[in-house]
C-alpha positions as CSV (number, residue, x, y, z in Angstrom):
1,M,-78.0,-100.1,170.7
2,K,-77.3,-96.4,171.3
3,S,-80.1,-93.9,171.2
4,A,-79.0,-92.2,168.1
5,A,-78.7,-95.5,166.2
6,F,-82.0,-96.7,167.5
7,W,-84.0,-93.6,166.4
8,G,-82.1,-93.7,163.1
9,A,-83.1,-97.3,162.6
10,L,-86.8,-96.5,163.3
11,A,-86.7,-93.6,160.8
12,A,-85.1,-95.7,158.2
13,I,-87.7,-98.4,158.6
14,F,-90.5,-95.9,158.3
15,A,-88.9,-94.4,155.2
16,A,-88.6,-97.8,153.7
17,G,-92.3,-98.4,154.3
18,L,-93.3,-95.2,152.6
19,A,-91.0,-96.1,149.7
20,L,-92.7,-99.5,149.4
21,T,-96.1,-97.9,148.8
22,G,-94.7,-96.1,145.8
23,A,-92.9,-99.2,144.3
24,V,-95.3,-102.1,144.9
25,A,-98.9,-102.0,143.7
26,N,-100.1,-105.5,144.7
27,E,-102.4,-105.0,147.7
28,Y,-101.8,-108.5,149.0
29,Y,-98.4,-107.5,150.4
30,Y,-99.9,-104.6,152.3
31,N,-102.6,-107.0,153.8
32,A,-99.9,-109.4,154.9
33,L,-97.6,-106.7,156.3
34,Y,-100.5,-105.1,158.1
35,L,-101.3,-108.4,159.9
36,I,-97.7,-108.9,160.8
37,L,-97.4,-105.4,162.2
38,Q,-100.7,-105.7,164.1
39,A,-99.4,-108.9,165.7
40,A,-96.1,-107.2,166.5
41,L,-97.9,-104.3,168.2
42,M,-100.0,-106.7,170.3
43,A,-97.0,-108.8,171.2
44,I,-95.2,-105.7,172.4
45,A,-98.3,-104.6,174.4
46,W,-98.6,-108.1,176.0
47,N,-95.0,-108.1,176.9
48,I,-95.3,-104.9,178.9
49,L,-97.4,-106.8,181.5
50,G,-96.6,-110.4,180.8
51,G,-92.9,-110.1,180.2
52,F,-91.6,-107.0,182.0
53,T,-93.9,-107.5,185.1
54,G,-94.5,-111.2,185.0
55,Y,-98.3,-111.1,185.1
56,V,-99.6,-113.4,182.3
57,N,-102.6,-111.9,180.5
58,F,-105.1,-114.1,178.7
59,G,-107.4,-111.2,177.9
60,S,-105.6,-109.8,174.9
61,A,-108.5,-110.3,172.5
62,G,-110.7,-108.4,174.9
63,F,-108.5,-105.3,174.8
64,F,-108.1,-105.6,171.1
65,A,-111.9,-105.8,170.6
66,I,-112.3,-102.7,172.9
67,G,-110.3,-100.7,170.4
68,A,-112.2,-102.2,167.4
69,Y,-115.6,-101.5,168.9
70,T,-114.7,-98.0,170.1
71,T,-114.0,-97.3,166.4
72,V,-117.3,-98.8,165.3
73,A,-119.3,-96.9,167.9
74,L,-117.6,-93.5,167.4
75,N,-117.5,-93.9,163.6
76,K,-121.3,-94.5,163.6
77,A,-122.1,-91.7,166.0
78,L,-119.7,-89.0,165.0
79,G,-117.8,-90.1,161.8
80,L,-114.4,-89.2,163.3
81,P,-111.3,-89.5,161.2
82,L,-109.0,-92.4,161.8
83,P,-106.3,-90.6,163.9
84,L,-108.9,-89.6,166.5
85,L,-110.5,-93.1,166.5
86,I,-107.0,-94.6,167.2
87,L,-106.5,-92.1,170.1
88,A,-110.0,-93.0,171.4
89,G,-109.3,-96.7,171.1
90,G,-106.1,-96.3,173.1
91,A,-107.8,-94.1,175.7
92,V,-110.6,-96.6,176.3
93,G,-108.3,-99.5,176.3
94,G,-106.0,-97.8,178.8
95,L,-108.9,-96.9,181.1
96,V,-110.2,-100.5,181.0
97,G,-106.6,-101.7,181.7
98,L,-106.4,-99.4,184.7
99,G,-109.8,-100.6,186.0
100,L,-108.7,-104.2,185.5
101,G,-105.6,-103.5,187.4
102,Y,-107.4,-102.1,190.4
103,L,-109.7,-105.2,190.5
104,T,-107.3,-108.0,189.8
105,L,-103.7,-107.1,190.5
106,R,-104.0,-108.4,194.1
107,L,-104.3,-111.8,192.4
108,K,-101.2,-113.6,191.2
109,G,-100.2,-116.4,188.9
110,V,-103.0,-118.5,187.4
111,Y,-105.7,-116.6,189.3
112,F,-104.7,-113.3,187.6
113,A,-104.6,-115.1,184.2
114,I,-108.1,-116.5,184.7
115,A,-109.4,-113.1,185.8
116,T,-108.2,-111.4,182.6
117,L,-109.8,-114.2,180.5
118,A,-113.0,-113.7,182.4
119,M,-112.8,-109.9,181.7
120,A,-112.6,-110.7,177.9
121,I,-115.6,-113.0,178.1
122,V,-117.7,-110.3,180.0
123,I,-116.8,-107.7,177.4
124,E,-117.7,-110.1,174.6
125,T,-121.1,-110.8,176.2
126,L,-121.8,-107.1,176.5
127,V,-120.9,-106.5,172.8
128,I,-123.0,-109.4,171.7
129,N,-126.0,-107.8,173.4
130,W,-125.2,-104.2,172.2
131,S,-127.3,-103.7,169.1
132,Y,-125.9,-100.3,168.4
133,V,-122.6,-101.8,167.2
134,G,-124.3,-104.8,165.5
135,G,-124.5,-107.2,168.3
136,A,-124.1,-110.8,167.4
137,K,-124.9,-110.2,163.8
138,G,-121.9,-107.8,163.3
139,T,-121.7,-104.6,161.4
140,Y,-120.2,-103.2,158.2
141,I,-117.8,-100.3,158.1
142,L,-117.5,-98.3,154.9
143,T,-113.9,-97.5,153.9
144,P,-113.4,-93.8,153.5
145,E,-112.9,-92.6,149.9
146,K,-110.0,-90.3,150.8
147,H,-106.7,-92.0,151.5
148,L,-104.3,-89.1,151.4
149,W,-101.7,-89.5,148.6
150,F,-101.7,-93.3,148.7
151,D,-103.1,-95.3,145.8
152,S,-105.4,-97.3,148.0
153,Y,-106.8,-97.3,151.6
154,I,-104.9,-100.5,152.5
155,Q,-101.7,-98.8,151.7
156,M,-102.6,-96.0,154.1
157,L,-103.6,-98.5,156.8
158,F,-100.3,-100.3,156.3
159,V,-98.3,-97.0,156.9
160,V,-100.5,-96.1,159.9
161,M,-99.9,-99.5,161.5
162,L,-96.2,-99.3,160.7
163,L,-96.1,-95.9,162.5
164,L,-98.0,-97.3,165.5
165,T,-95.8,-100.3,165.8
166,L,-92.6,-98.3,165.6
167,A,-94.0,-96.0,168.3
168,A,-94.8,-99.1,170.5
169,V,-91.2,-100.3,170.0
170,A,-89.9,-96.9,171.1
171,I,-92.2,-96.9,174.2
172,S,-91.2,-100.4,175.1
173,R,-87.5,-99.7,174.8
174,M,-87.7,-96.5,176.9
175,L,-89.9,-98.2,179.5
176,S,-87.5,-101.1,179.9
177,S,-84.5,-98.9,180.4
178,S,-86.2,-96.5,182.8
179,R,-86.7,-96.5,186.5
180,I,-90.2,-97.9,185.9
181,G,-88.8,-100.7,183.9
182,R,-86.3,-101.6,186.6
183,G,-89.2,-101.6,189.1
184,L,-91.2,-103.9,186.9
185,A,-88.3,-106.3,186.6
186,A,-88.0,-106.3,190.3
187,I,-91.6,-107.2,190.6
188,R,-91.2,-110.0,188.0
189,D,-88.2,-111.5,189.8
190,D,-89.5,-111.3,193.4
191,E,-92.5,-109.1,194.2
192,V,-92.2,-109.5,198.0
193,A,-88.5,-108.6,198.0
194,A,-89.4,-105.6,195.8
195,E,-92.0,-104.4,198.3
196,C,-89.5,-104.8,201.1
197,A,-87.0,-102.7,199.1
198,G,-89.5,-99.8,198.8
199,V,-90.6,-100.4,195.2
200,P,-94.2,-99.1,194.8
201,T,-95.4,-102.3,193.3
202,L,-99.1,-101.6,193.0
203,R,-98.5,-98.2,191.3
204,L,-96.0,-99.8,188.8
205,K,-98.4,-102.7,188.1
206,L,-101.2,-100.2,187.4
207,V,-98.9,-98.3,185.0
208,S,-98.1,-101.7,183.3
209,T,-101.8,-102.7,182.9
210,T,-102.7,-99.2,181.6
211,V,-99.9,-99.1,179.0
212,M,-100.8,-102.6,177.9
213,G,-104.5,-101.8,177.6
214,A,-103.8,-98.6,175.7
215,M,-101.5,-100.4,173.2
216,M,-104.0,-103.2,172.7
217,G,-106.7,-100.7,172.1
218,V,-104.6,-98.8,169.5
219,A,-103.9,-102.1,167.7
220,G,-107.6,-102.8,167.4
221,A,-108.8,-99.4,166.5
222,P,-107.9,-99.6,162.7
223,F,-109.1,-103.2,162.5
224,P,-112.7,-102.4,161.4
225,F,-111.5,-100.4,158.4
226,F,-109.1,-103.3,157.5
227,V,-111.8,-106.1,157.5
228,T,-114.8,-103.8,156.7
229,F,-117.0,-106.2,158.6
230,V,-116.7,-106.6,162.4
231,D,-118.5,-109.2,164.5
232,P,-117.7,-110.7,168.0
233,S,-116.2,-113.8,166.5
234,S,-113.6,-111.9,164.5
235,A,-112.8,-109.2,167.1
236,F,-112.6,-111.6,170.1
237,N,-110.9,-114.3,168.0
238,L,-109.0,-116.8,170.2
239,F,-106.2,-116.8,167.6
240,I,-105.5,-113.1,168.3
241,A,-105.0,-113.9,172.0
242,V,-102.8,-116.9,171.3
243,N,-100.6,-115.0,168.9
244,A,-100.2,-112.1,171.4
245,I,-98.9,-114.6,174.0
246,A,-96.9,-116.9,171.8
247,M,-94.9,-114.3,169.9
248,P,-93.2,-112.7,172.9
249,M,-92.4,-116.1,174.4
250,I,-90.8,-117.2,171.2
251,G,-88.9,-114.0,170.8
252,G,-88.0,-113.6,174.5
253,T,-90.0,-111.8,177.1
254,A,-87.2,-110.3,179.2
255,H,-86.0,-107.9,176.5
256,W,-87.9,-105.2,174.5
257,L,-86.7,-106.7,171.2
258,G,-88.0,-110.2,171.9
259,P,-91.7,-109.5,171.0
260,V,-90.6,-107.8,167.7
261,I,-88.4,-110.8,166.7
262,G,-91.1,-113.3,167.7
263,A,-93.8,-111.4,165.8
264,L,-91.7,-111.1,162.6
265,L,-90.8,-114.8,162.7
266,V,-94.2,-116.2,163.5
267,G,-96.2,-113.7,161.5
268,T,-94.1,-114.1,158.4
269,T,-94.3,-117.9,158.6
270,Q,-98.0,-117.8,159.0
271,E,-98.5,-115.6,156.0
272,I,-96.3,-117.8,153.8
273,V,-98.1,-120.9,154.9
274,K,-101.5,-119.2,154.4
275,V,-100.6,-118.7,150.8
276,T,-98.8,-121.9,150.1
277,V,-100.8,-124.4,152.2
278,S,-103.8,-123.2,154.2
279,S,-104.8,-120.6,156.7
280,E,-106.1,-123.4,158.9
281,M,-102.4,-124.2,159.6
282,N,-101.8,-121.0,161.5
283,V,-102.7,-122.2,164.9
284,L,-100.7,-125.4,164.4
285,I,-97.7,-123.4,163.5
286,V,-97.9,-121.3,166.6
287,G,-98.4,-124.4,168.8
288,V,-95.5,-126.3,167.3
289,M,-93.1,-123.3,167.5
290,L,-94.2,-122.5,171.0
291,V,-93.6,-126.1,172.2
292,V,-90.2,-126.2,170.5
293,F,-89.0,-122.9,172.0
294,I,-90.4,-123.6,175.5
295,T,-88.6,-127.0,175.5
296,L,-85.3,-126.0,173.9
297,A,-85.0,-122.3,174.5
298,P,-87.3,-121.2,177.3
299,Q,-85.7,-117.7,177.3
300,G,-86.7,-117.3,173.6
301,I,-84.6,-116.2,170.7
302,V,-83.1,-113.2,172.5
303,G,-82.2,-115.3,175.5
304,L,-80.6,-117.9,173.2
305,A,-78.6,-115.2,171.4
306,R,-77.4,-113.8,174.8
307,K,-76.3,-117.2,176.0
308,H,-74.4,-117.8,172.8
309,L,-72.6,-114.4,173.0
310,R,-71.7,-115.1,176.7
311,R,-70.0,-118.3,175.7
312,R,-68.0,-116.7,173.0
313,K,-66.6,-114.1,175.3
314,P,-63.1,-115.0,176.6
């Protein structure tokens, strides 16, 4: 996709989202779309490190919770507006990602994955014992009365999350096609060979962990206003981490579009099943779809489409 067409598509999607808020009054749709977009943003963030660089991260829920609890703490202390809270959540998540990179990026494979999971557990333990943000009991967040020109606050949150997700898509695309993206791909394919070829592997991996952490923090920052009650079990939910890993793998981790496709497919399916059957089926849906795609299409939907197009070429 050419740059002009890409930016035009993003603008058209955002305009369609704004138009939807003026045409549909049922708040359920905005709740469902918010969750799908949140999942897409986290899938894109996970793919920066897990897909582009090849370092599997099990600590997605920890970074998401960092953004959420940054909002809780700053809202309680200073009462900052949502845009500043989102920036703060991204900044704190990026700093933690940078620190995590310095501490763990010398580990590889399953050892790195376990280290990221341990990081999430450590952060959860700290939050549980931090009474200022509610500790294990949790805390309520009052939804602001002002919501610009929108009819409800959930409509505004939907538009905010749409804008954040589109920004993440743009960053992911630009990163994948840049010199940094080519370096990350070299690390994913063969890190030793990349080092021998002069690729600054540690520096690029630190960039990857920082961008991933910042995006995860941004995804979690509006979450307290969406649920209005935050506790460790909801912010550090295992389902959040599972979704963040499964969606890119189903869509395809080697391409910037893969996480978006996987999130739209899995997230939409989950929301439909939640209404028609039960929300308890969500984890089962992810598990079944992940097993099917790993078995039949290990490169994901994007990889399957590329393979089909190559066969059709004369």
